[in-house]
C-alpha positions, -999 to 999 in steps of 0.1 A, spaced: 623 124 -40 631 131 -9 652 107 13 638 99 49 634 76 74 599 64 91 597 56 126 579 20 133 547 17 145 559 -9 174 577 25 186 543 40 198 527 6 210 537 11 245 526 48 257 496 39 281 486 78 280 487 83 242 459 62 231 445 83 203 441 71 166 470 83 141 458 98 108 478 113 83 486 140 53 504 134 21 524 166 20 545 163 -15 562 126 -15 561 124 26 534 115 55 526 139 78 510 127 114 481 145 129 459 135 154 418 145 149 400 138 183 363 151 189 330 161 169 341 167 132 318 198 133 330 212 165 349 246 170 386 237 165 416 235 185 448 236 167 478 224 189 511 234 176 540 219 192 577 228 195 611 212 200 620 186 212 582 174 214 553 163 195 519 157 196 523 137 227 529 169 245 489 177 243 475 145 255 465 158 284 447 188 271 428 171 246 402 147 266 394 179 285 392 198 252 372 173 235 345 167 264 338 206 261 331 195 222 363 207 204 377 190 176 414 188 182 437 189 157 477 184 166 502 180 139 534 166 144 558 186 124 582 167 101 612 153 116 592 147 148 566 122 161 550 98 136 557 121 108 583 112 85 618 127 91 639 138 58 674 131 63 691 161 47 695 187 75 690 214 50 657 199 45 644 216 76 637 256 78 611 273 96 595 283 60 593 248 53 575 242 83 553 267 76 542 259 42 533 220 57 511 234 87 491 256 60 492 224 35 471 206 64 450 233 76 439 242 41 433 200 36 408 196 65 394 228 54 393 240 91 377 274 101 369 285 136 400 282 146 417 286 183 456 284 181 471 271 209 509 275 204 542 274 221 582 271 218 584 268 182 551 266 177 543 301 180 567 311 148 548 283 131 514 284 141 511 325 145 520 327 107 488 308 99 466 334 117 485 363 103 482 349 67 446 334 71 432 352 97 395 345 82 400 310 96 410 316 130 391 328 161 414 334 185 449 328 197 463 313 227 499 322 232 526 305 259 561 302 266 571 313 228 582 345 207 584 361 175 618 375 166 626 410 156 653 432 163 648 442 195 641 407 210 658 405 243 669 365 238 675 349 274 709 336 286 694 303 284 680 305 247 717 315 239 729 287 257 706 263 242 714 273 207 754 271 216 748 236 230 740 219 195 773 233 179 804 215 180 816 212 217 780 215 229 762 187 249 740 180 222 764 182 196 766 143 192 756 111 176 718 106 187 714 128 212 691 120 239 665 147 241 640 126 259 651 135 291 649 170 286 612 174 291 619 150 322 642 173 334 618 202 329 591 187 347 615 184 379 610 144 376 652 144 377 679 165 390 699 187 366 728 170 380 716 133 367 700 146 333 732 166 324 755 136 335 734 115 317 734 131 283 775 137 290 780 100 292 752 92 266 735 67 294 701 70 300 699 72 339 677 58 365 640 69 366 609 66 386 580 49 372 564 90 365 597 99 352 603 67 328 567 70 310 575 109 302 605 97 289 594 68 271 571 91 253 595 115 239 621 85 230 592 69 211 599 92 178 636 83 179 639 50 195 664 29 175 666 51 147 693 59 129 713 90 137 700 111 105 668 108 122 673 134 146 682 159 118 651 177 120 656 179 160 690 195 151 678 222 131 655 241 151 682 250 179 706 261 150 676 279 131 672 306 160 673 338 140 702 356 158 723 324 145 706 317 111 685 343 104 676 325 67 665 292 79 648 307 111 627 325 88 637 357 105 621 383 83 587 364 79 587 363 119 592 402 126 561 408 99 543 385 115 546 402 150 542 435 133 506 421 120 497 407 150 495 445 163 469 447 144 448 415 152 410 428 166 402 390 177 407 377 214 442 367 225 454 349 256 482 343 272 491 317 295 526 316 306 550 291 327 567 313 355 596 292 361 611 287 324 644 303 321 638 302 281 610 327 280 607 346 312 575 356 324 584 397 320 590 389 282 553 372 281 536 400 295 554 426 278 542 412 248 508 406 260 504 442 269 517 453 237 488 433 220 466 444 247 456 406 252 450 387 288 477 375 303 477 348 331 505 336 351 509 296 356 526 296 386 556 266 390 549 257 353 585 257 334 592 253 293 567 225 285 538 236 304 512 214 287 533 186 304 529 194 342 495 218 339 481 204 306 443 194 325 443 227 341 453 247 312 427 229 288 399 240 312 409 276 314 417 275 276 374 265 272 369 291 300 385 318 281 369 310 248 336 309 268 339 344 276 353 356 244 323 340 224 
């Protein structure tokens, strides 16, 4: 049996901007949470998150997509959101996350899927399309990557990775990751956020910032430190650090397979993101012959700040490519 922790449902009761019904998929002896909103027979939008987010990331996009007739499936990776949180750090590999998502897609029988992926949702989500292309209609790629030997990792990525190692700001019990999306959204200054992280305290926040902070803190509020191990493993699984856990060989293979993809691919890229600079996204789109659209002023978690606009734009792009 897998040792795991489960976030109490009460942790999510106060999220006024997240009124979606929780659903669960059983993977082995663990419970995987996902959202399933919109018409059951509608074309599917598969919304895949990264780190340290969860399906809450897509709260602004889902209503727009549902209104346009789409069925939205938004899972939480194991270790995140409402999904169970295995306590063994060695449980978490990118291959494992990929396997679990494959299980969900097959269990639900999803076809005619538009993949919407960002951050680690790229390596995990694109793996699905490259291995089951018959299930997918198009790809929407936002501020992500696929590892390959020549990939130019930014200084921000390398700093992020280093800060989860010993001596880094996140190498601590119960790291306060809820502050990261608040910082990225520009709702708190770097000085205030980093000072609070270093001192292990929550800073004073505006109501808007406090609501966002509550959303991303909810999965871990009051949880034992072992519940954070899934979070820890993502930055430590970047393939230049841990090639095996990061599924580096598979990522390189999927990147190559993507060059053979003949269905529509659309890049929507936050231009203020230091993690995945816009020039990297534009070069990748050019390599694939894909459309590229800059989302000016958006940083890494562009769904938080520009979600409504992005959803409407995805609908337009899908209608154009049909």
